[in-house]
N, C-alpha and C positions, 0 to 999 in steps of 0.2 A: 285512230284506234287500230291496234294490232290485231291480227286474226286470232281466232280461238285456238285451243289446244288440239282441235280436230286435225288429223293428219291430212295433208294435201299430197296425194300421190299422183304423179304425172308420168305419162308414157308418151314418148315422142315417136311418131311413125317414121321420121327421118333420122336414122341412127347417127349420121355424120354430124348433125347439129346438136342433138340432145342425148342424154343418157338416162337409163332408168334411175329414178331417184325417189327418195322418201323424205319429205320435209315436214317438220313440225316446229312449233315455236321453241326456240332455243335448243333444239335437239335435232341431230341428223341421224338417220337410221339406215342400216344396210339395205340395199335394194331388194325388192320382192319380185320374184319372177312370175308369180301367179297373177295374171292380169285380172282375174275375177275379184281380187282384193282391192283393186284400184277404186278410189272414190271418184276421180275424174279421169277421163281419157281425152288426151289432146290429139286431135287430128290436124297436122300442120298444113294450112292453106298457103297459097303462094303470096297472098297479100299481107302487108304488115299493118294494115288498118285494124285497129282493135275491134271494130264492129264486125269485121269479117271473121274474126276469131271466135265470136260468141257461139256459133253453131257447133264448135268443136268440143264444147263442154257437155258432157252427158253422164248419166248413170251407167254403170257397167252393163246393166240389164237392158238398156235402151239401144236399139239399132240406130247407128249414126245416120242412116239414110232416111229414117222416119221422124227426125226431129222437126218440130214446128216452132212457131214463134212463142207459143205459150210455154213450152218446156224450156225455151231459152230464157224467158223472163223469170222463171222460177229459180234460175241458177245464176243470177247476176247480182248477188249480194256482195258485200265488201270483201269477204274472204275469197270469193271466186275471182274478183277483179284483181286483187293483189297477186294471187297465184298466176293469173293470166299475164299481168304486166311483167312479172318476173320472167316468165317463159319467153315473152316477146323480147325482153331486154337481153336475155342470154343469146337469142338467135341473131341479134343485130350487131354484137360487139366484136365479131371476128376482125373486120377491117379496122375498126377504131382502136382495138387493142394494139395492133401492129403500129398504127400511127402514134399512139401514146407512148409506146415503147421507144420508138425512134426519137420522138421529141424529148422524152426523159433523158435518154442517153446524150443527145446533143446538148441539152440545157445543162446537164451535169458537168460535162467536160468544159463547156464554155465558161460556166460559173467559176469553177476552180481555177481555170487558166487565167480568167480576168482578175480574180482576187489576188492570186500569187503574182500575177504579172505586174501589179502595181509597184512591186519592189524590184529594183534593178540590181544588177550585179549578182551577188551570191547571197543566199539566206543562211541563217545560223540556227540550228536546232539546239535548244538549250532547256535546262530544267527550270520549271516555273513554280516550284514549291514555295509556299509562303514562308514556312518556318525555316530559319537558318539558310536562306537561299544563297547568301554569299559564300557559305562553307562548301556548297555543292555545285557551284556554277561551272558549267562545262559547255564550251562552244564548239560547234563543228561547222566548218564551211562546206556547203553543199551547192553544187552548180544548180542554177535555177531550172535549167531544162530537165535535170534529173528529178528535182523536187516536183515539178509540174507533171512530168510523165508518170511518176509513181502514184501521185494522188489521182490523176485522171484515169489511169488504168484500173485502180481499185474501185473507183466509183462506177466506171464503165462495166467492170466485172459484176458489181452488185446489180446493175440493171439487167445484165445477161442472166444472172441467177434468178431474178424474179420472173423473167420472161420465158425461160427455156427448160428449167428443171421442173417437170410436171408429173413425174412418176410417183404416185402415192406410196407404192411399196418401198421405194428408196427413201422417201421422206420419213415414212413410219419406222423403218428399220434404224435409221440414223438417230432419231430423237428418242427411241425407246431402247436402244442398245445399252446393255449393262448387265451386271451380275451382282449378287448379294453374297457377302462374305461374313462369316461368323467369327467373333473374337472371344477370347477367354473372359468370361463375365467377371471373375475376381479382378483381373487386370483392368478391365473397363471401370469397375467400381472404384478401385483405389486410384486409378488415373484421374477420375473426376475430383476426388478429395485432394489429390496432389495439385491439380490445376487450381482449385479454389484457394488453397494455401498460397500458391504463387501469386494469384491475383491480389489477395489481401496484403501480402508482403510488398508487392510493387506499389500499391496504393499508399502504404505507409511510407515507403522510401520517397515517393514523389512529394507527399505533403511535408515530411520532415526536412528533406534536403531543399525543397523549394523555399522554406521559411528560414533555414539556418545555413544553407550551403552558400558557396560563392555566387555572387550575382553576375556571373559571366555565362552567357548562353552556351558556348561550346564546351564549358567545363561542368556546369551544374547538371547533376544527374536527373533532376526533375524534367528539365527542358529536353534532354536527350531521350529519356525514356518515353515521354508523351509524344513528341513529334517524330523522332526517328523510329521509336519502338512501336507505338500504337497507331499514330496517324498514317505512317507509311508501312512498317513491317507487319503488324498484326492484320491490317486490312488485306495485304497481299496474301498472307497465310490463310485468311478466311475465304477469299474467293479462289484459292488454290486447293485447300484441304478441308474446308467446312467451317461451320460456325463455332470456333473454339471460345468465343466470347461468352457463351452460355455457361462455360466452365470457369473462365477467368473472372467474370464479373464480380467484383467484391461486394457490391450492394446486394446481389442475389444470394451470395454465400452467407453474408451476415443475416439477411432476412430469414433464410432457411434455418439458421442456427438458433435464432431467438424464438421464444414461444409465440404462438399465433394470438393475435389480439381478439377480444370478444367480437362476435358477429354483429353486435349492436353498433360497433364502431366502424366496421367494414362498410364500404360503399360500392354497390354494383356499378360497373362502368357503363355509361349510356352508349349503346351501340351507334346511335345517330352521330356521335362525335367522330367516329372512324379513327383515322390516324392523323387528324388535323393537329392535335396537341403535340405529337412527335414532330410534325413538320415545323411547328412554331419553335420547338426546342432546337431543332437543327438550325433554323434560321438564327436563333440567338447564339449558339455555339460558333457557327461560322462567322457571324458578325464580330464576336469577341476575338476570334483567331485572326481575322483579317485587318481589323481597324484599331485594336487597342495596343498593338505591339507586345502582346503576351508572349510571343516567341522569344523575346529578349528580356522578359521580366519574370524571373522564377517565383518571386513572392506572390505576385498576382496570380500566376498559374496555380500555385499551391492553394490559395484561397478559393479559386474557382473550382478546383477538383474537390476540395473539402465540402464546399457548398453543394456541389452536384451529388456527392455520395450521401450527404445528410438528407437532401430532398428525395433521393431515390429510395433510401431505406424507409423513410416515412411513407412515401407514396406506395411502395410495395406492400407495406403492412396494411394500408387502407384498401387499396385496389387489388391486392394479391397479384396473380400472374398477368392480369389485364394491364397492369402498369408497364411491364416489360414488353408486351406485345403492341400497345397502342400509345403510350405516353412517353416512355423513356427514349429520348432521341438517339442515344448511342446504341442501345439494343436494337432499335428499328434499323438504324444505319447499317450495322453489321449483319442483321438478318437478311436485308435486301441483297447485300453483296454476296452472302453465302449461297444464294440460290444459283449462282453461276459456277459453283464449285463442282468438280467431277466426283467428289466424295461426299457422302452424307452418312453421318453417324446417328443411329437410332437404337437405343436400348441394347447396346452391345453388338449390333449388326452394322456392317459397313456396306453401303450401296455404292458401286462404282459405275459411272456413266461417262459419256463424252462431255467435255467441258461445255457448259452453258446450254446443253440440250434439255435440261430439266426446266428451262424457262419456257419451253414450248407448251402452250396450254395451261400455264401456271397462273390462271386467273379465274375469277368467278364465272366468266363466260367460256366454259369448256364443254362442248357437246359430247365429248368422249367419256365423261365421268358418269359412273352409274348413279341411278337415282338414290341408292342408299347412301353413297358418299356425299351427294349434294345435300341430303337431309341432315347428315351429321355436321357438315360444314355450316349449314344455316343455323343449327342449334348453337354451334360454337360462336358464330358471329353475334347471335342474339344476346349471349351473356358476356360479350366483350372479350371473350377468350379467357375468362377467369379460370376455367378448368383445363386449359390447354397448356401443357408443359413440354414443349419439344417432343411430342409424340408423333407417331406416324401410323398410317393405316394402309392396308392393301387396297389399291384401286385398280379395277379392271377396265381398260379402255375398250370400247366397242370397236367393231371393225370399221375400217376406213370407208368413206362414203363414195365408192366408185367400183366399177367392175374389176379394178386392178387390185382390190384388197387382197393382201397376202395373209393367210391364216397363221403362218408361223410368226410373222412380224407382229400380228395382233396379239398372239398369245404371249409374246415376249414383253408386251407392254404392261403386264401385271407386275407393277413395281411399287416400292414403298414411296409414299408421297405424304408430305406433311399436310395436315389439315388445320385451319382453312388455307386456301391458296394464297399466293403472294399478293396478287392484285385483286382487291374486292370491290373498290369503289373509287371515286374521284380523288379521295384523300391519298390513296396508295399511288395513283397516277402522279399526283403532285410530289410525293416523296421520291419516286423514281426520277422525275424530271429535276428535282432538287439535287440529286446525286450527280447529274450531268452538269447542271448550272453552277454549282458551287465550285467545281474544278475549273469551269470556264471563267468564272468571275475572279478566282484567285490567280489564274493564269494571266488575266487581263491587267489587273492592278499591279502585277510584278513585272511588267514589260516596260521598256522605255517609251513606247508609243502610248500605252495606257496611262503611264505617269504624266506624259505631256498633255493628254486630254484632260486628266483630272486637274492639273495645274491651270489649264486654260479656263475651265469652268469656275474654279475657285477665284481666279483673277477677275472674273466677271461679277464677283460679289456674293457668290453662293458659298456658305460655310462648308468646310471639308466634310463634316459629319453628314450634312444634308446631301452633299454630292455623292458620297459613298452609298448612303442609304437609297438614294434615287436610282443609282446605277444597279445596285443589288436587287431591289424590289422590281424595278422596271424591266431588267433583263430576265428575271424569273418569270414575270407575268408574260413577257413576250414568248419565251420558250414554252410555257404552259399553254398559252392561247393558241400557239401554232399547232401543237399536238392535238388539242381538243378540236380545232377547226378541221384538221385532217380527218378526224372521226366523223364530223358532220358531212364533209364533202363525200367521203366514202359511202356513208349511209344514203345520202340523197342520190348519188349517181347509180347505185346498185338496185334501188327499190327493194331492199331486203327487209325481212322481218326483224333482223337485228337492228336495234336502235343505235343512234350515234354514240350514246354513252356505252353501250355494249361493245362496240367496236373499239372505242378508245381504251376501255379496260382490257380488252382481249389482246391488243397489240402493245400495251405498255410494258410487259416483261422484257421485250427486246431492248428497251432502254438500259437495262442493267448491263448488257454486254458492252454498250457504248461507254457507260460509266467505268467499267473495268478497264477498257482500253485507255481512257483518259487518265485514270488513276496511275496506271503503269507508266504512261508517258510523263506524268508530272512527278512521280515519286520514286521510281526504281533507281535512277542515278543518285538521287538524294539519299536513299536508304543505303546504297552500296558505299558511298563516300563516307558516311558517318557510322558505318557498321563497327569499325574498331572502337570509336568513342562509345557506342552503345554497349559493346561488350564490357568495356571498362566500367561504365556506369552501373551495369547489373552486377558484375562480379565484386567491385569495390566501390560502392556508392559513397561511402564516408571517407574515402581516401582518393580523391580525384587526381589524375596526373596533372602536373604543372604545365605540360606541353602535350595536349591531346592530339592523337593521331587522326588526321583526316586524309583519306585516300584521294589521290589525283587520278581520276579515271582516264583511260585512253579515249581519244577523240571519237573513235568509232562507236563507243557505247551510246552516245547521244543520237546516233542514226536510228537506233531502235525506237526512239520516241515516235517517229513517223510510222514505223511498222506497227507499234502498239495501237495507235489511233485507227489506222486503216484496217487492221485485223479485227478490232472491236466493232468497227462499222460493218464489215463483211459478215461477222457472226450475227450481229443484230438483224441484218437483212435476211439471213437464213432463218433465224427464229421467227421473224415476221412472216416469211414465206411459208414455213411449216404451219404456223398458226392459221394462216388464211386457208390452207387446204384442210384444216380441221373444221373450219367454220362453214365452208361452202362446198356443196357437192359438184358444182360446175367449175371446170378448170378456168374458164374465162372470168367468171365471177371472182374466183380466188386471186387471179392475177390482177384484175382491176382494183380489188379492195386494197391492195398493198401500195398502190402508187402514191396516194396522198401522204401516207406515213413514211414511205421511203424518201419522198421529196423533203419532208421535214428533217428526217435523220441525216440526209445528205447535207442540209444546211448546218446542222450541228457539227458535222465532221469538218466542213469547210472552215467554220469559225475556229475549231480547235487546231486544225492544220496551220491556219494563219498565226495563231498565238504561239505555237511551239516553234514557229519560224523566226520569232523575234528574240532579241537579246533581253536578258533579265535585268531588273533594277529594283532597288528598294522602293516600296510603295511610298508616295509622298504624303506628308501630313499625318503620319502614323507614329504612335508612341508618345 
């Protein structure tokens, strides 16, 4: 049982071990200097035995020297015990934190060196995009020592980041830095209409040309627009400039234009379903992309797009806005990516911030959000987001929970924030992990080693469909279970009032930064090489060139694949680091809470580095 909402105020008589702090359930409050307000006063004894600590608990009005056994007995309920154990745990972790840090650094370096060291000679960084991979294949020979040194240095730097940057003022200033710009409202209004028209026009071109155009992947406009334009290009635009899909989405535009159906037909979205339907939709779309050969079959692509639009329009009419927030996989996919963007467009206002810093605290577990905002958010969750249409509200962050709180930085944290937050429950955690896993899976099946493993399994008598399905589902479950386990380990080790589920939800936004790095590594070369064909497909979709232009990129472009993965990893570590300092008032607790999640993210990064080091190949048994 977790403690009640009564605040547990603690004062340490040894200032080098403890700080003034105010702790309540799911909320951290700025320290109070008036000791008469304190509910409990901890007088630190020399012994670490919990029984010797009991006499340190007293009412403010009671003289510590006059405590007897009866007064101690009155204050040994469960709330007191949890507060006391937390305090003892904080006082013990100085040495263990240093040991854990060194172990983490050593294990990280050894792991990446061991994995990359399995390959002799030189490694080749290459594009692993599923669609049209042959058109964009680019190999770069990199000396093994340079590859290992780069990856090891980045992972080592992430460990240093988690262990040594502890200035709350610096962390607060970085993740709250930004400014709000106003735009001309008529321009904003007509821009949305123009974007909606472009979205409908592109959807029409995709369907028509997919059914009637040449069935050659590098010539057909439908294939080029969907995979080079949307799968690669629009996704990059979204995490660079904001969620333009809310404007381009043809299903949303059509639904907005047609009359609203009677309320008797509308169905309230059950909030208990969360975003599990969107996760299932993402699973289906990724499965179709990876295993059906749709990247080379324009007719099949056109039918899938038409079916998706039809279902989306009907679903949006029945569930209203809740459809796009909870069920539509493409809208959820782009909304998650858009939270890493440095730009946020809201009702004609443009909020500019440091890239990916809006991910800090962007979850249900955010102790810096005011009670009014949490109330509005809970109401939105309860109705499934039916009344939430890309609006934003002003959220004031409370001051940082340490004596280092900077009032200027705190006041600058009054920024526009979309409600509800990005990560609300386990379904959102699963979606964030799916963004990481789907790129890992598509990278695996399009490598020569991955193809060899699949052929070996199929040769053993397992059908190809079952093989792909088992790898896809099994890998996702492994990634998801690892992150959830990290939350359990962090909760158990810290003896914190935050539950394992709370910590899993709180640290999940950092996964978006990893997904962005992976996406860039997999698709930026692919997009650049096909950009001339994409331009031709958009400008003259009904008159495709007989000899489409495909750029041959310089070899050094592929070197950025490694950079994108490692930078995404470092940013994710920073987001997790800043989140930990929002959740915990103690520096040592904040540092220790990150280790399980950092270790899991390190594993994700090692796997991705391994995949981009392999040459690409066409997935076997596909098509």
